C-alpha positions in Angstrom: 9.9 -13.6 -10.8 9.5 -16.4 -8.2 7.5 -15.2 -5.1 9.7 -14.9 -2.0 9.0 -15.2 1.7 8.9 -11.3 1.7 6.2 -11.4 -1.0 4.1 -14.0 1.0 4.3 -11.8 4.1 3.3 -8.5 2.3 0.5 -10.2 0.4 -1.2 -11.8 3.4 -0.9 -8.6 5.6 -2.5 -6.6 2.9 -5.1 -9.1 2.2 -6.2 -8.9 5.8 -6.0 -5.0 5.7 -8.2 -4.9 2.6 -11.1 -6.4 4.6 -11.0 -3.6 7.2 -12.5 -0.2 6.8 -9.9 2.6 7.4 -11.0 4.4 10.6 -7.8 5.9 12.0 -5.9 9.2 11.4 -5.4 8.2 7.7 -9.2 8.3 7.3 -9.1 11.8 9.0 -7.1 13.2 6.1 -3.5 12.9 7.8 -1.8 12.9 4.4 -4.2 15.3 2.6 -1.4 18.1 1.9 1.0 15.6 0.7 -1.5 13.7 -1.5 -2.6 17.1 -3.0 1.0 17.9 -3.9 1.7 14.5 -5.3 -1.5 14.7 -7.4 -0.4 18.1 -8.8 2.7 16.5 -10.2 0.6 14.6 -12.6 0.1 17.6 -14.6 -1.9 16.3 -17.5 -4.0 13.2 -16.6 -6.6 13.7 -19.2 -6.1 11.0 -21.8 -2.8 9.9 -20.1 -2.0 6.2 -19.4 -1.1 5.9 -15.7 0.2 2.9 -13.7 -1.0 3.0 -10.2 1.7 0.9 -8.6 0.5 -0.8 -5.3 -3.1 0.6 -5.8 -4.4 -0.5 -2.3 -8.1 0.1 -2.1 -8.1 2.1 -5.1 -8.5 5.8 -4.0 -5.7 7.2 -6.3 -6.9 5.0 -9.1 -10.4 6.5 -8.9 -8.9 10.1 -8.6 -7.0 9.8 -11.8 -9.6 8.0 -13.8 -12.1 10.7 -12.7 -9.6 13.2 -14.0 -9.7 11.5 -17.5 -6.8 9.2 -17.4 -6.8 5.5 -18.3 -5.4 3.7 -15.2 -3.8 0.3 -14.8 -3.9 -0.5 -11.2 -1.7 -3.2 -9.7 -1.2 -4.6 -6.2 0.5 -7.6 -4.8 -2.5 -8.3 -2.8 -5.6 -10.1 -4.3 -7.6 -8.5 -1.5 -6.5 -5.0 -2.6 -7.1 -5.5 -6.3 -10.6 -6.9 -5.7 -11.5 -3.9 -3.6 -10.2 -1.7 -6.3 -12.1 -3.5 -9.1 -15.3 -3.2 -7.2 -15.0 0.5 -6.5 -14.1 1.3 -10.0 -17.2 -0.5 -11.4 -19.4 1.0 -8.7 -18.2 4.5 -9.7 -19.0 3.9 -13.4 -15.1 3.9 -14.3 -14.8 0.3 -15.4 -13.9 1.5 -19.0 -11.0 3.5 -17.7 -9.6 1.3 -15.2 -7.8 -2.1 -15.6 -6.8 -4.0 -12.3 -4.3 -6.7 -12.0 -2.8 -8.6 -9.2 1.1 -8.1 -9.8 4.4 -7.4 -8.2 6.0 -4.1 -8.6 9.3 -5.9 -9.0 8.1 -7.9 -12.0 5.8 -5.6 -14.2 4.1 -7.5 -16.9 4.1 -4.7 -19.3 6.0 -3.7 -22.6 8.7 -1.1 -22.4 7.7 2.5 -22.6 4.0 1.9 -21.9 3.1 4.5 -19.4 3.1 8.4 -19.3 3.1 8.3 -15.6 3.8 5.9 -12.7 2.2 6.8 -9.4 2.9 5.0 -6.1 1.5 5.8 -2.6 3.4 4.1 0.3 4.7 1.2 -1.9 8.4 1.6 -2.6 9.2 0.8 1.1 7.8 -2.5 0.7 9.9 -3.4 -2.4 13.5 -4.3 -3.3 14.5 -0.9 -4.6 17.3 -2.3 -6.7 14.6 -4.2 -8.8 11.7 -1.9 -8.7 13.7 1.2 -9.9 14.7 -0.5 -13.1 11.1 -1.8 -13.8 9.6 1.7 -13.2 12.2 3.1 -15.5 11.5 0.4 -18.1 7.8 1.0 -18.4 7.9 4.6 -18.4 7.8 6.5 -21.9 10.8 8.7 -22.6 10.1 11.8 -20.8 7.7 10.0 -18.6 7.4 10.7 -14.9 7.0 8.7 -11.7 5.7 10.2 -8.4 5.9 8.4 -5.1 4.8 9.4 -1.6 6.9 7.4 1.0 7.7 7.5 4.7 11.1 8.6 5.8 13.4 6.7 8.3 15.3 9.5 10.0 12.9 10.8 12.8 13.6 9.0 16.0 10.2 9.7 17.4 8.5 8.2 14.5 10.8 5.3 14.7 9.7 4.8 18.3 6.1 4.9 17.2 6.9 2.3 14.7 8.5 -0.1 17.2 5.5 0.4 19.5 2.9 -0.4 17.0 4.2 -3.4 15.0 0.8 -4.5 14.0 0.3 -1.6 11.9 2.9 -2.6 9.3 4.8 -5.6 7.9 8.0 -6.8 9.3 9.6 -6.6 5.8 8.8 -3.0 5.1 11.6 -0.3 5.6 10.9 3.3 5.5 13.4 5.1 3.1 16.3 7.1 3.8 17.6 10.1 1.8 20.2 7.8 0.6 17.6 5.4 -0.6 15.8 8.1 -2.5 19.2 9.0 -4.2 19.7 5.2 -5.0 16.2 4.8 -6.4 16.7 7.9 -8.8 20.0 6.7 -10.1 18.6 5.4 -13.5 16.4 8.6 -14.1 17.4 11.8 -15.9 16.2 14.1 -12.8 14.9 13.9 -9.3 13.1 16.2 -7.0 11.5 15.8 -3.6 9.4 17.6 -1.2 8.9 16.6 2.6 5.9 16.9 4.7 4.8 16.8 8.5 7.5 17.7 11.2 5.9 20.0 13.7 2.7 19.0 12.1 3.1 15.5 13.8 1.9 17.4 17.1 -1.6 17.3 15.8 -1.8 13.5 16.4 -2.0 14.4 20.1 -5.6 15.0 19.4 -6.3 11.8 17.9 -6.9 9.8 21.1 -9.7 12.2 22.0 -11.6 11.7 18.7 -11.5 15.4 17.7 -11.3 15.1 14.0 -11.9 18.8 13.3 -9.3 20.0 15.8 -6.8 17.4 14.4 -7.3 18.6 10.8 -7.1 22.4 11.7 -3.9 21.8 13.8 -2.4 19.7 11.0 -3.1 22.2 8.4 -1.7 25.0 10.4 1.5 23.3 11.5 2.1 21.9 8.0 2.3 25.4 6.7 4.7 26.2 9.4 6.7 23.1 8.4 7.0 24.2 4.8 8.6 27.6 6.0 10.9 25.6 8.3 12.1 23.4 5.5 12.9 26.4 3.2 14.9 28.0 5.9 16.6 25.0 7.3 16.6 22.3 4.5 18.6 20.0 6.8 15.5 19.3 8.8 13.7 17.9 5.9 15.2 14.3 6.5 13.2 14.3 9.9 9.7 14.7 8.1 7.2 12.0 8.2 6.9 11.6 4.5 8.4 12.8 1.2 6.8 13.2 -2.2 9.5 12.2 -4.9 9.4 12.8 -8.7 11.8 11.2 -11.1 11.6 11.7 -14.8 12.8 9.3 -17.5 
């Protein structure tokens, strides 16, 4: 695939991000509950071959490798792949991790290569019409793909996004529920679970630097959110993120 202007924008942005330490609410564990659920969907990592699609700094790559999986980590950003490679070697996991700079829209792997595909905040940077077929192609029959992605329906979140353009690329697009259905069309089944609605109130503590209070409030409100989503599923679309699983 010939790189597009969108690819160049995404690559440059994430090359810059790769040089900075994470020091905001993400580093405080803002996504811990959603991450834990996403990890739980990779039910048998031991001995599995996992593609970490858009590996970033390699946190998820290392998690799966430490769980006994063989992980191929790819990212469009050379800065990110360099960080992931260094971290894997430093952790003594070099024999379980292979890192390549590659687009999610043009995967250089044979059909039916992977038991699992995992992606964290990556699909909304891609052309879903292309990426969905690439993910489907490289999964083994019966294989599963798990993605954690931001949702687009909450007006307060969208206001925050407009007020903080430096936190993201101009080409990324949080996913709608219609986007999830579209992405899942080639697959045999799809399920998803949403996280963080009332829990977003915990971010009021972030400017004051109270990490412990932030985490306690987030944990409590997330538990309430899960009850709300069970009682009123229509509100799930207004959550911050979704964890989506598709099966080939």
